[in-house]
A tleap script that builds the chain and sets N, CA, C and O, in Angstrom:
source leaprc.protein.ff14SB
mol = sequence {
  NMET SER ALA ALA ASP VAL GLU ARG ILE ALA
  ARG THR ALA TYR SER SER GLY LEU ASP THR
  ALA LEU GLN PHE ASP GLY ALA ALA ASN MET
  ILE ALA LEU ALA ILE GLU ASP VAL GLU LYS
  ALA GLN GLU GLN LEU PRO PRO ASP SER SER
  MET TRP ASP ALA VAL ASP LEU VAL ARG VAL
  THR ARG HIE LEU ARG ALA ALA ALA ARG LEU
  VAL ASP SER VAL ALA ASP ARG ILE GLY THR
  PRO ALA VAL THR CARG
}
set mol.1.N position { 36.299 67.925 -49.073 }
set mol.1.CA position { 36.012 66.514 -49.127 }
set mol.1.C position { 35.044 66.303 -50.290 }
set mol.1.O position { 34.009 66.963 -50.382 }
set mol.2.N position { 35.391 65.397 -51.151 }
set mol.2.CA position { 34.561 65.143 -52.328 }
set mol.2.C position { 33.450 64.143 -52.007 }
set mol.2.O position { 33.458 63.489 -50.964 }
set mol.3.N position { 32.506 64.046 -52.921 }
set mol.3.CA position { 31.405 63.094 -52.762 }
set mol.3.C position { 31.938 61.668 -52.750 }
set mol.3.O position { 31.401 60.808 -52.051 }
set mol.4.N position { 32.989 61.413 -53.518 }
set mol.4.CA position { 33.587 60.070 -53.546 }
set mol.4.C position { 34.192 59.721 -52.191 }
set mol.4.O position { 34.099 58.580 -51.739 }
set mol.5.N position { 34.813 60.710 -51.543 }
set mol.5.CA position { 35.381 60.472 -50.214 }
set mol.5.C position { 34.291 60.141 -49.206 }
set mol.5.O position { 34.438 59.226 -48.396 }
set mol.6.N position { 33.197 60.892 -49.262 }
set mol.6.CA position { 32.085 60.643 -48.342 }
set mol.6.C position { 31.520 59.249 -48.570 }
set mol.6.O position { 31.237 58.523 -47.617 }
set mol.7.N position { 31.356 58.875 -49.839 }
set mol.7.CA position { 30.828 57.543 -50.153 }
set mol.7.C position { 31.767 56.448 -49.666 }
set mol.7.O position { 31.317 55.432 -49.138 }
set mol.8.N position { 33.064 56.649 -49.840 }
set mol.8.CA position { 34.048 55.656 -49.393 }
set mol.8.C position { 34.010 55.508 -47.873 }
set mol.8.O position { 34.073 54.395 -47.350 }
set mol.9.N position { 33.907 56.622 -47.175 }
set mol.9.CA position { 33.847 56.577 -45.705 }
set mol.9.C position { 32.578 55.866 -45.263 }
set mol.9.O position { 32.609 55.049 -44.342 }
set mol.10.N position { 31.450 56.176 -45.920 }
set mol.10.CA position { 30.183 55.529 -45.560 }
set mol.10.C position { 30.257 54.032 -45.806 }
set mol.10.O position { 29.792 53.250 -44.977 }
set mol.11.N position { 30.839 53.613 -46.938 }
set mol.11.CA position { 30.961 52.179 -47.217 }
set mol.11.C position { 31.856 51.506 -46.197 }
set mol.11.O position { 31.564 50.393 -45.758 }
set mol.12.N position { 32.940 52.159 -45.811 }
set mol.12.CA position { 33.852 51.597 -44.818 }
set mol.12.C position { 33.144 51.443 -43.481 }
set mol.12.O position { 33.274 50.413 -42.819 }
set mol.13.N position { 32.394 52.470 -43.083 }
set mol.13.CA position { 31.670 52.403 -41.812 }
set mol.13.C position { 30.646 51.288 -41.848 }
set mol.13.O position { 30.482 50.561 -40.868 }
set mol.14.N position { 29.955 51.145 -42.973 }
set mol.14.CA position { 28.938 50.100 -43.080 }
set mol.14.C position { 29.584 48.730 -43.074 }
set mol.14.O position { 29.114 47.824 -42.386 }
set mol.15.N position { 30.649 48.568 -43.829 }
set mol.15.CA position { 31.266 47.249 -43.932 }
set mol.15.C position { 32.000 46.858 -42.655 }
set mol.15.O position { 32.189 45.670 -42.391 }
set mol.16.N position { 32.416 47.838 -41.861 }
set mol.16.CA position { 33.117 47.500 -40.627 }
set mol.16.C position { 32.146 47.114 -39.530 }
set mol.16.O position { 32.569 46.684 -38.457 }
set mol.17.N position { 30.852 47.258 -39.776 }
set mol.17.CA position { 29.846 46.839 -38.805 }
set mol.17.C position { 29.844 47.671 -37.542 }
set mol.17.O position { 29.829 47.131 -36.436 }
set mol.18.N position { 29.858 48.990 -37.701 }
set mol.18.CA position { 29.810 49.856 -36.523 }
set mol.18.C position { 28.615 49.474 -35.669 }
set mol.18.O position { 27.537 49.181 -36.186 }
set mol.19.N position { 28.807 49.481 -34.401 }
set mol.19.CA position { 27.756 49.088 -33.475 }
set mol.19.C position { 26.645 50.135 -33.476 }
set mol.19.O position { 26.843 51.274 -33.054 }
set mol.20.N position { 25.492 49.732 -33.952 }
set mol.20.CA position { 24.347 50.636 -34.051 }
set mol.20.C position { 23.943 51.165 -32.684 }
set mol.20.O position { 23.583 52.335 -32.550 }
set mol.21.N position { 23.999 50.330 -31.694 }
set mol.21.CA position { 23.627 50.766 -30.345 }
set mol.21.C position { 24.509 51.914 -29.874 }
set mol.21.O position { 24.025 52.839 -29.221 }
set mol.22.N position { 25.790 51.864 -30.197 }
set mol.22.CA position { 26.696 52.952 -29.801 }
set mol.22.C position { 26.368 54.239 -30.547 }
set mol.22.O position { 26.483 55.330 -29.990 }
set mol.23.N position { 25.961 54.113 -31.798 }
set mol.23.CA position { 25.592 55.301 -32.561 }
set mol.23.C position { 24.355 55.960 -31.954 }
set mol.23.O position { 24.305 57.184 -31.824 }
set mol.24.N position { 23.357 55.157 -31.583 }
set mol.24.CA position { 22.167 55.717 -30.959 }
set mol.24.C position { 22.486 56.290 -29.585 }
set mol.24.O position { 21.935 57.320 -29.197 }
set mol.25.N position { 23.364 55.635 -28.855 }
set mol.25.CA position { 23.773 56.134 -27.551 }
set mol.25.C position { 24.455 57.496 -27.703 }
set mol.25.O position { 24.213 58.413 -26.918 }
set mol.26.N position { 25.302 57.612 -28.713 }
set mol.26.CA position { 25.967 58.894 -28.975 }
set mol.26.C position { 24.969 59.986 -29.317 }
set mol.26.O position { 25.099 61.121 -28.859 }
set mol.27.N position { 23.971 59.641 -30.124 }
set mol.27.CA position { 22.942 60.619 -30.475 }
set mol.27.C position { 22.165 61.055 -29.231 }
set mol.27.O position { 21.899 62.243 -29.046 }
set mol.28.N position { 21.806 60.101 -28.388 }
set mol.28.CA position { 21.084 60.427 -27.156 }
set mol.28.C position { 21.927 61.316 -26.243 }
set mol.28.O position { 21.402 62.234 -25.613 }
set mol.29.N position { 23.217 61.050 -26.171 }
set mol.29.CA position { 24.100 61.878 -25.348 }
set mol.29.C position { 24.197 63.302 -25.893 }
set mol.29.O position { 24.212 64.263 -25.125 }
set mol.30.N position { 24.260 63.436 -27.213 }
set mol.30.CA position { 24.323 64.773 -27.809 }
set mol.30.C position { 23.032 65.552 -27.537 }
set mol.30.O position { 23.068 66.756 -27.284 }
set mol.31.N position { 21.904 64.860 -27.591 }
set mol.31.CA position { 20.635 65.517 -27.291 }
set mol.31.C position { 20.616 65.975 -25.831 }
set mol.31.O position { 20.174 67.084 -25.533 }
set mol.32.N position { 21.094 65.123 -24.926 }
set mol.32.CA position { 21.133 65.488 -23.501 }
set mol.32.C position { 22.013 66.719 -23.288 }
set mol.32.O position { 21.666 67.604 -22.506 }
set mol.33.N position { 23.138 66.774 -23.977 }
set mol.33.CA position { 24.021 67.945 -23.861 }
set mol.33.C position { 23.339 69.197 -24.412 }
set mol.33.O position { 23.471 70.281 -23.842 }
set mol.34.N position { 22.617 69.047 -25.513 }
set mol.34.CA position { 21.902 70.185 -26.088 }
set mol.34.C position { 20.834 70.696 -25.122 }
set mol.34.O position { 20.641 71.904 -24.985 }
set mol.35.N position { 20.146 69.777 -24.458 }
set mol.35.CA position { 19.122 70.177 -23.477 }
set mol.35.C position { 19.764 70.982 -22.352 }
set mol.35.O position { 19.233 72.012 -21.937 }
set mol.36.N position { 20.900 70.513 -21.865 }
set mol.36.CA position { 21.601 71.243 -20.801 }
set mol.36.C position { 22.000 72.638 -21.268 }
set mol.36.O position { 21.856 73.607 -20.523 }
set mol.37.N position { 22.501 72.744 -22.495 }
set mol.37.CA position { 22.908 74.051 -23.026 }
set mol.37.C position { 21.724 75.004 -23.132 }
set mol.37.O position { 21.840 76.183 -22.797 }
set mol.38.N position { 20.593 74.497 -23.597 }
set mol.38.CA position { 19.406 75.343 -23.741 }
set mol.38.C position { 18.910 75.782 -22.362 }
set mol.38.O position { 18.517 76.935 -22.181 }
set mol.39.N position { 18.928 74.875 -21.400 }
set mol.39.CA position { 18.479 75.240 -20.047 }
set mol.39.C position { 19.398 76.300 -19.439 }
set mol.39.O position { 18.928 77.207 -18.752 }
set mol.40.N position { 20.702 76.190 -19.689 }
set mol.40.CA position { 21.635 77.220 -19.196 }
set mol.40.C position { 21.375 78.553 -19.879 }
set mol.40.O position { 21.415 79.607 -19.244 }
set mol.41.N position { 21.108 78.498 -21.175 }
set mol.41.CA position { 20.814 79.730 -21.908 }
set mol.41.C position { 19.551 80.387 -21.372 }
set mol.41.O position { 19.468 81.612 -21.287 }
set mol.42.N position { 18.572 79.571 -21.011 }
set mol.42.CA position { 17.324 80.102 -20.478 }
set mol.42.C position { 17.563 80.808 -19.150 }
set mol.42.O position { 16.984 81.863 -18.888 }
set mol.43.N position { 18.413 80.228 -18.317 }
set mol.43.CA position { 18.718 80.839 -17.022 }
set mol.43.C position { 19.476 82.154 -17.183 }
set mol.43.O position { 19.414 83.021 -16.311 }
set mol.44.N position { 20.188 82.301 -18.292 }
set mol.44.CA position { 21.019 83.484 -18.498 }
set mol.44.C position { 20.362 84.541 -19.390 }
set mol.44.O position { 21.020 85.482 -19.832 }
set mol.45.N position { 19.070 84.380 -19.649 }
set mol.45.CA position { 18.384 85.388 -20.454 }
set mol.45.C position { 18.457 86.740 -19.752 }
set mol.45.O position { 18.276 86.815 -18.537 }
set mol.46.N position { 18.716 87.798 -20.494 }
set mol.46.CA position { 18.732 89.125 -19.868 }
set mol.46.C position { 17.343 89.493 -19.355 }
set mol.46.O position { 16.336 89.064 -19.920 }
set mol.47.N position { 17.288 90.276 -18.300 }
set mol.47.CA position { 15.992 90.637 -17.711 }
set mol.47.C position { 15.064 91.355 -18.692 }
set mol.47.O position { 13.843 91.274 -18.557 }
set mol.48.N position { 15.627 92.051 -19.667 }
set mol.48.CA position { 14.787 92.794 -20.601 }
set mol.48.C position { 14.382 91.976 -21.831 }
set mol.48.O position { 13.819 92.519 -22.782 }
set mol.49.N position { 14.669 90.675 -21.811 }
set mol.49.CA position { 14.294 89.841 -22.954 }
set mol.49.C position { 12.785 89.602 -22.951 }
set mol.49.O position { 12.123 89.675 -21.916 }
set mol.50.N position { 12.279 89.322 -24.113 }
set mol.50.CA position { 10.848 89.101 -24.283 }
set mol.50.C position { 10.421 87.803 -23.607 }
set mol.50.O position { 11.205 86.861 -23.488 }
set mol.51.N position { 9.180 87.770 -23.172 }
set mol.51.CA position { 8.630 86.545 -22.604 }
set mol.51.C position { 8.683 85.429 -23.662 }
set mol.51.O position { 8.876 84.257 -23.339 }
set mol.52.N position { 8.509 85.822 -24.919 }
set mol.52.CA position { 8.497 84.834 -25.992 }
set mol.52.C position { 9.858 84.174 -26.184 }
set mol.52.O position { 9.934 83.051 -26.682 }
set mol.53.N position { 10.921 84.850 -25.801 }
set mol.53.CA position { 12.245 84.224 -25.834 }
set mol.53.C position { 12.279 83.025 -24.884 }
set mol.53.O position { 12.768 81.951 -25.233 }
set mol.54.N position { 11.752 83.231 -23.685 }
set mol.54.CA position { 11.702 82.136 -22.705 }
set mol.54.C position { 10.773 81.032 -23.186 }
set mol.54.O position { 11.085 79.850 -23.041 }
set mol.55.N position { 9.635 81.409 -23.758 }
set mol.55.CA position { 8.688 80.417 -24.262 }
set mol.55.C position { 9.345 79.571 -25.357 }
set mol.55.O position { 9.203 78.348 -25.375 }
set mol.56.N position { 10.060 80.231 -26.265 }
set mol.56.CA position { 10.725 79.495 -27.341 }
set mol.56.C position { 11.769 78.527 -26.799 }
set mol.56.O position { 11.900 77.409 -27.299 }
set mol.57.N position { 12.507 78.947 -25.785 }
set mol.57.CA position { 13.523 78.049 -25.213 }
set mol.57.C position { 12.868 76.854 -24.517 }
set mol.57.O position { 13.394 75.743 -24.569 }
set mol.58.N position { 11.734 77.076 -23.874 }
set mol.58.CA position { 11.009 75.963 -23.262 }
set mol.58.C position { 10.546 75.002 -24.348 }
set mol.58.O position { 10.635 73.785 -24.185 }
set mol.59.N position { 10.051 75.546 -25.455 }
set mol.59.CA position { 9.611 74.695 -26.571 }
set mol.59.C position { 10.781 73.908 -27.156 }
set mol.59.O position { 10.639 72.733 -27.493 }
set mol.60.N position { 11.928 74.558 -27.274 }
set mol.60.CA position { 13.115 73.857 -27.774 }
set mol.60.C position { 13.443 72.672 -26.868 }
set mol.60.O position { 13.724 71.574 -27.348 }
set mol.61.N position { 13.404 72.901 -25.564 }
set mol.61.CA position { 13.699 71.830 -24.609 }
set mol.61.C position { 12.701 70.689 -24.757 }
set mol.61.O position { 13.087 69.520 -24.739 }
set mol.62.N position { 11.425 71.019 -24.901 }
set mol.62.CA position { 10.407 69.973 -25.062 }
set mol.62.C position { 10.639 69.178 -26.342 }
set mol.62.O position { 10.499 67.955 -26.348 }
set mol.63.N position { 10.992 69.863 -27.423 }
set mol.63.CA position { 11.243 69.160 -28.681 }
set mol.63.C position { 12.474 68.254 -28.580 }
set mol.63.O position { 12.487 67.147 -29.117 }
set mol.64.N position { 13.497 68.736 -27.892 }
set mol.64.CA position { 14.697 67.911 -27.715 }
set mol.64.C position { 14.388 66.679 -26.864 }
set mol.64.O position { 14.875 65.585 -27.150 }
set mol.65.N position { 13.585 66.857 -25.825 }
set mol.65.CA position { 13.201 65.701 -25.002 }
set mol.65.C position { 12.390 64.696 -25.825 }
set mol.65.O position { 12.555 63.485 -25.673 }
set mol.66.N position { 11.521 65.198 -26.689 }
set mol.66.CA position { 10.754 64.311 -27.578 }
set mol.66.C position { 11.694 63.588 -28.538 }
set mol.66.O position { 11.510 62.403 -28.818 }
set mol.67.N position { 12.691 64.294 -29.038 }
set mol.67.CA position { 13.661 63.662 -29.930 }
set mol.67.C position { 14.431 62.566 -29.210 }
set mol.67.O position { 14.704 61.511 -29.784 }
set mol.68.N position { 14.780 62.813 -27.958 }
set mol.68.CA position { 15.493 61.797 -27.179 }
set mol.68.C position { 14.628 60.551 -27.003 }
set mol.68.O position { 15.119 59.427 -27.105 }
set mol.69.N position { 13.327 60.759 -26.736 }
set mol.69.CA position { 12.424 59.606 -26.609 }
set mol.69.C position { 12.345 58.829 -27.915 }
set mol.69.O position { 12.330 57.598 -27.906 }
set mol.70.N position { 12.294 59.537 -29.032 }
set mol.70.CA position { 12.234 58.863 -30.336 }
set mol.70.C position { 13.503 58.074 -30.623 }
set mol.70.O position { 13.443 56.951 -31.125 }
set mol.71.N position { 14.644 58.659 -30.307 }
set mol.71.CA position { 15.912 57.946 -30.512 }
set mol.71.C position { 15.936 56.683 -29.666 }
set mol.71.O position { 16.331 55.621 -30.148 }
set mol.72.N position { 15.521 56.786 -28.419 }
set mol.72.CA position { 15.475 55.611 -27.545 }
set mol.72.C position { 14.515 54.556 -28.088 }
set mol.72.O position { 14.806 53.360 -28.050 }
set mol.73.N position { 13.377 55.008 -28.592 }
set mol.73.CA position { 12.388 54.088 -29.127 }
set mol.73.C position { 12.926 53.337 -30.337 }
set mol.73.O position { 12.758 52.122 -30.448 }
set mol.74.N position { 13.570 54.060 -31.239 }
set mol.74.CA position { 14.153 53.415 -32.417 }
set mol.74.C position { 15.252 52.452 -32.001 }
set mol.74.O position { 15.339 51.345 -32.533 }
set mol.75.N position { 16.091 52.856 -31.060 }
set mol.75.CA position { 17.164 51.988 -30.591 }
set mol.75.C position { 16.605 50.707 -29.993 }
set mol.75.O position { 17.145 49.622 -30.211 }
set mol.76.N position { 15.518 50.837 -29.237 }
set mol.76.CA position { 14.895 49.649 -28.651 }
set mol.76.C position { 14.336 48.729 -29.723 }
set mol.76.O position { 14.493 47.511 -29.644 }
set mol.77.N position { 13.681 49.310 -30.730 }
set mol.77.CA position { 13.111 48.484 -31.794 }
set mol.77.C position { 14.187 47.793 -32.618 }
set mol.77.O position { 14.033 46.635 -33.008 }
set mol.78.N position { 15.268 48.500 -32.878 }
set mol.78.CA position { 16.342 47.889 -33.666 }
set mol.78.C position { 17.036 46.793 -32.859 }
set mol.78.O position { 17.459 45.781 -33.418 }
set mol.79.N position { 17.150 46.995 -31.553 }
set mol.79.CA position { 17.817 46.015 -30.710 }
set mol.79.C position { 16.966 44.797 -30.394 }
set mol.79.O position { 17.470 43.803 -29.871 }
set mol.80.N position { 15.677 44.869 -30.709 }
set mol.80.CA position { 14.767 43.759 -30.423 }
set mol.80.C position { 14.644 42.893 -31.663 }
set mol.80.O position { 14.464 43.403 -32.769 }
set mol.81.N position { 14.740 41.579 -31.479 }
set mol.81.CA position { 14.572 40.697 -32.642 }
set mol.81.C position { 13.192 40.884 -33.259 }
set mol.81.O position { 12.204 41.074 -32.550 }
set mol.82.N position { 13.137 40.828 -34.575 }
set mol.82.CA position { 11.883 41.022 -35.287 }
set mol.82.C position { 10.927 39.851 -34.997 }
set mol.82.O position { 11.349 38.703 -34.857 }
set mol.83.N position { 9.660 40.169 -34.915 }
set mol.83.CA position { 8.637 39.141 -34.719 }
set mol.83.C position { 8.248 38.631 -36.101 }
set mol.83.O position { 7.904 39.418 -36.983 }
set mol.84.N position { 8.300 37.319 -36.289 }
set mol.84.CA position { 7.915 36.741 -37.567 }
set mol.84.C position { 6.711 35.832 -37.358 }
set mol.84.O position { 6.550 35.217 -36.304 }
set mol.85.N position { 5.887 35.764 -38.367 }
set mol.85.CA position { 4.690 34.908 -38.285 }
set mol.85.C position { 4.734 33.878 -39.360 }
set mol.85.O position { 3.823 33.058 -39.467 }
savepdb mol mol.pdb
quit
């Protein structure tokens, strides 16, 4: 795929007025799925794995949850009419 193709697709998506709320909803859903995958991976760690492996997976989950909150926050701000003075 060339750069021109990517630009054409982006212009088409922008001009077609894709629903921003649906895009944020999709992102939030992908984050939720990633959290589930990481939690399953944590449960399936081999008994001889390092404690730090578990710690890292917990940190990954926390970061993903923070990302989900940020996505929700941005979606809320974009969906709210701007305050003008």
